[in-house]
N, C-alpha and C positions, 0 to 999 in steps of 0.2 A: 924327434927325428922320422917317426911313422905316423901315420896320421891316426886318432885315437878313435876308435869305433865307440861312438856315443848313442850304446842301446837305452837308454833315455830317451830322445829325441823319437828314434826308429819306433819305439811304441809310445809316444805320443800322437804321432804321426800316423800310426796305425788306425788308434784308437779313433783318432778324425776322420780317417778313411772309414772307418766303420759306420758311424754316426753320418756320412755323406750319403753312402752305403742304401743304409735304410730310409734317409729321406730320400732320395731318387729312386727307391722301391718303391714307397709310400706316393711320391707322389705319380708315379706312373699307374700304380692300382688304380686309384682315383679319375684317372684320365676315360673319357668316354669318347670313343668312336664310333663312326659310323661306316661299314663297308657297302659297296654296293655295285652290281653288275646288269648289264644288257641297259646301260641309260639309265638307272637309274629305277627299273621297274622291278627291283628285287633289292631290299636293302635291308642289313641286321645290326643292331648297335651294340655294342659290348663294352665293358670296364677293361681298364688296364690290365686285371685277373680274369679276364675271360670268361665273364659272366653276362651271360647274351641281358638285355634289355628289351630288347623291340626286333620285330621281327616285322616288315612291310612287303608285301607283297601286291603290286598294280594289278588290276584282274586283264590289264591287256598281255600280262605275261601269263597266264592262264589259259591251256589251250588241252580240253580234256584227251583228245588225240595223243600230244605230244609230252607227257610231263616227264618224259630226261631231260628236256630244255627247260623243265623248270627246278628239276633238282639239280641240272647243272649251272643254271644262275643262283640259288641257293649255296652252292658250294660256293661258286665265285666270291660272292658277296662277302660269304664268311672269310674265305682267305683273306681276303682284302684287309676286311678290318683286323681280321689276327697280324697280317703285315704291319699294318698302320702302328697297333700295339706295339709290334715289333722294334718299329723305330723310333718312337718317343722311348722306350725302353732304351736303347742303344744310345740316342739323345742323352737322354739323362745318367745317363751310366759318363758318357762322355765328358764331363762339366767334373769329376771325380778328381782333385788334384791328387796324385800317387806321390808327389815330393820325394822323400829319398828312397822310398819303397821301391820306385820305380827300375830301378837296376836289380831288385833281387828276379830270380827264375817265376813265373808265374802270374804278375804283378805286371801290367802294362803292357806296351807294345801292341803289336796289332791282334793279341788274342782277345776273339769275340766272347767277350764277361756275361753274354745273356742268352742264354739256348734259346731256338726257335722251336715254333711250335708247329710237328710236322703234321700234314693233314694226310690221311690216307684217300689216295685219289681211289680207289679200289677198282675192279677189271673194267677195259673197254665196253663201251657200248658198244655193239654191231652200228 
């Protein structure tokens, strides 16, 4: 008369989801992205686990009289790279099949699975 709660099936789906989650995390961590700013005069290449692999600064970006501009370009390139990693992580997590777990609180829905990385922009320059 009442629907049976199949705990075995739920646990099996939870284990599959955990495996999918671990695989998605590994894929995202192995990804390499390049953030850029100033039309490409500053480029920062990082991994999905936020390890900086390369920083390239074009001589055109270097003005000794305006180091603040270069600092802003480096920060913007890093933010661009981290944003790309965040998008990769969200895309890879979106492919995880929640199955029957989707109805439980804390699983599925519009909740953001991946925390974003905040960059302190520091005090404004005059």
